[in-house]
N, C-alpha and C positions, 0 to 999 in steps of 0.2 A: 610477504604473501607469496604463495606459490600458485602457479597456474595448473589446475587439475580439473578433470571432469569426473573423478572417482567419487562414488558414494553420493551422487547428486540426486535429490528427490525428483520425482516425475510430477509435473504439473497435470492436474486433471483437465479433461476437455471441458472448458466452461463456456465456450461460445460457438455460434454457428457461422463464424466468419472464416477466414482463410485456414484456420487450424485443421478443421475437419471436413471442409467442403460441403457443409450442410448435411452430412450423413448421420449426425448424432441423433439419438432418440432417448426418451426418458427424461427425467428432471435434470435441470442444470444444477451443478454443485457450486456452493459458495466456496471460493478459494480459501478464505480465512478459516472457515469451519473445517475444510479438508486438511489444511496445514496443521492446525492445533488439535484436531480430533484424533490424530495418531497417538496422542498421549492420554492416558486415563486420568480420571479426576483425582486419584490418590496414587501418583506415579512412584515407581521405585527409582533408585539412582541409576540402575541399568537403563530403564526407559528414557530417562532424561538425557543421559550421555549419548545414547543412540540417536535420539532426536537431534541433539546438537551436532553430531557428526554426519548426519544425513542431510547435507546442505541442499536447499532447493536450487533450481536453475533460475537465477534472478533475471538472466537475459530473456528467457521465455516469458516470465511474468511481466517484464517491462514491455515486450512486444504485445502481449495480450492487453495490457493496460491501455496502450495507445490504440490498438485495434478496436476495442470495445468503445472507447471514448469517441473515436472517429465515426463508428457506425451509429452511435447514439445521436451524434450531431446531424445525421442525415435523415433521421426519422421525420415523419410528417408532423407539421405544426398547424395551428389555427383550425380552420373549418374542415380540413382534410384529416384531422387527428381523431382517431377513435380511442375509446377507453383502453382497448387492448394495445394500441400503438403507444399510448402514454405509459402504460405499465411496462411494456417491453423496453422503452427508452430508459425508464428509471432503472430497470434491471440491468441494462447494459452499463449505466453509470455506476451502479453499485458494484458490479464485478470489476469494472475498470479501476475504481478507486480502491477496491480491496486488493487488487494486484499491485497497485501503487504502494499501498501500505506495507505489503510483504517486502517489496524491494527496499523500502526505507527502513523498516524495522530490523531486518536480518543484518547481522554484522558483516563487515567486509572481510571475507576469508581469502578471496583470490582476486587476481587481476580482473577476471571476468565479472566478478561481483562489483568491483569498482567501476568498470565500464558500464554495467547495467544501471548503477545509481547515477553516474554522471550523464549517461544518455537520456534517462528519464527526467532528470533534473532540467536538462536543456529544453525538453519538450513540454514541461509543465511549469516553467518559470513564470513568475507573475508579472503583470504589467508594471513597468517602472524598474524592473530588475535589469533591463538591457539599455538603460539610458546611456547615450554616447558620452564619452569622456569630456567632450567640449561643451556639453550642455549641462546646465545646473539642474539637478533632479528636483522635481516638484512633487514631493511626497508628503502625505499626512503621517503623523506618528504611528497611526494604526497600520497603514500600508507598509511603512518601513519595518515595523515589527513583524508583519506577516512575511515579508521578503526574507528577513533574517531567519525566521523559523523554517521557511522552505529550504534555504541553504543548509541550515543545520540538519534538517531531516534527511537530506541526501548526502551529507558529508561522508567521505570515504575514510576518514581517520588519518592517522599519521603515517600510514604505509606509503612507500615510494611507488608512484604509478608511472610507468614508462611514458615517454612523450607520444604525441599523436603520430600518425603515419608521416613519412618524410614528404617534402614537396617534390613534385615531378622534376626529373632531370631534363635538360634541354632536349634530349632525344626521346623522351618518354612518349608513349602513345596511350590511347584509351583515356584521354583526359576528361571526357564527358562523365566517366564513372569514377574519377579519382577520389578516394575516400577523404573526408574531412576529419574523421576520427575513427578509432578502431570499432566503435559500436555506434552507428547512426540510425536512430529509429525511423527517420524520414526515408532513408534508403532501404531499410529492411522491411518496413510495413508498406505495402502497395498503396499508392495515393489514388483515391477514387473520388468521383463526384456523382452528382445526380441523386436519384431517389435511393432510399434504403434498399439493400439487396436481399434482406431476409424475406423468405416466403411467408405466406399466411400461417402455415404450420409452425414455422420457426418463431414468428412473432407470438403465437399462442404459448409456445414453450417459455419464452422470456417473460411473458405476462404471468404465467403460472409460477415462475421463479420468484417474481416480485411479490406475488400474493402470499407466498409461503414464508413470511418474514419470521425471524427467530424471536425467542423470548429475551429481550435485551437485559433484563435483570439477571438471567442466567450467565450472560457474557460478563457482566460487571462482577458477579460473584466469583466467576472463574478467574478474573483478573486479580481480585483480592486474595484468593486462595493460592494462586501460583506465585504472586509477589511475596506472600508470607513464606512459602517454601524456599524461594530464592534467598530471602533475607536470612532464614535459619541456616541454610547450607553455607552461606557466606560466613556466618558466625562460627559454625562448626569448623570450617576451613581455617579460620583465624586462630582457633584453639588447638589445632593439630600441630604436633611437632614433626610428624612424618609427612610423606608426600600427600598433599591434599588436592592434587590436580583434578581428580574425579569429582570432588565436592564442588570445586569452582566451575568445572564444566557443567555439572548438573545445575548449579545456580544460574549460569548463563542461559541454559535451556529453559528453565522455569520462567525466567524473566522474559525471554522471547515469546513464550506461549502466553504470558500475561499480557504483553503489549499487543499481540495478535488478537486476543479476546477483546481488549480495549478498543482496538480499531474497528472490530466488527460491531461493537456496541455504539460506537460513534457514527458509523456509516449508515446503518439502517435507520429509516425514519420512524418517528414515534408520534402518535396522536397527542394533541394537547390534553392535559389533565388526566393522563392515563398512567398506569403503573410503569409502562415503558419510559414515559417522559420523566417520571421520578427517578428511574434507574439512570437515565442519561445525566441528570443533575448530580446524582451520587457519583457517577463516573468522573465528572469534573472535579469534585472534591478529592476523589482518590488520586487523580493525576496531579493535582496541585500539591497534595501531601508528599509526592515523590520529588518535588522540585529541589529539596535539600538533600536528597539521598544520592547514592552513588550509581544510580541507573545511567546507562549511556545517554549522552546528550541527544544523539540522533533518534533514539527511541522516544524520549519525552517530546522532542520537537515534532516527530512524526504524528503523534496523536493530536497535538495542537493544530498542526497543519490539516489533518484529516477532518477534524471537527469543523473547521472553517469551510472546507470544500463540500462537506456533507450537507451544509445548509442549502446548496443548490439542488441536491437530491430531495431534501425535505419539501422545498417549494414546488418542485415538479410533481411530487407524489400526491399531496393534498394541499393545494395552496391555501394558506390561511388557517388550516386545521392541524398542521404538524408543527412540532416544536423546532425552533431554530435557536441554536446555542451561540451566544456571544459572551463567553466567560471572561471573568476578570482574572486572567492567568497570572500566577506568580512568575515574574520574569526569570527566564533561564538563559537567554542570549541577549 
């Protein structure tokens, strides 16, 4: 891996927290839709290779994931909660999990990417994943499987990642801010308490974002279409005697777009007995069908992880009226 900031994609302004100081106006954009929407439905090889080469800033997405999740946790609950507050909190959760999915799905191209994945993995690790060495873990088989999927989703691959910052020397000062790692989300995202900081106008924008949910069947169709393109490009590359690097690069891009579309379908809630609910069940079948394919493990694990986390969004959106997925996944880890 090489450390570079060249050709990095720019993250859209998706929140009213620290990124824009509350100055944004207009509708909030879905990060997954923004990412994959840069490629057409019937892309050329040039489009795909350009998409693969224009790497997003995963560190920025990791910060945004934590920021949105933190702000959602500060929203009013119980008797103080209005319908607009509830939808705003759900919107923050959707955007936060969408940013998490982007960090997990995109391959590790640089050291910065590896740092973003490892930093977000630390902040989203599951209960039981930090059991002390001297204590016997008390886990159910389901929890253990979820922990393994979470680890696999944020795995940085076989690249060599440099060690964390060195320990302070005996004469070093500034110890209160001495870094624990190169990329620490707790240090980079301001820690705040108290009530939610969004203004009424900002809450209304977030509620409007949640109300404008996508057609989930379109996302599942896009997954199937892009996966088919990726598979065909891989076959074409295998039959080439000349350099086929552009075909393999295009296949990578199509596969990334497919999994971004799958994550979007998994994250957004669907009402029970609706066409969207049927599309989500179809998504589970599609993802299970990839278990024996050559898709990167971290991408397959990312969707399985996101499906589980999205159940909390579904419960908050319309408790008892939205589909919660508990699939019988074909094991991959």
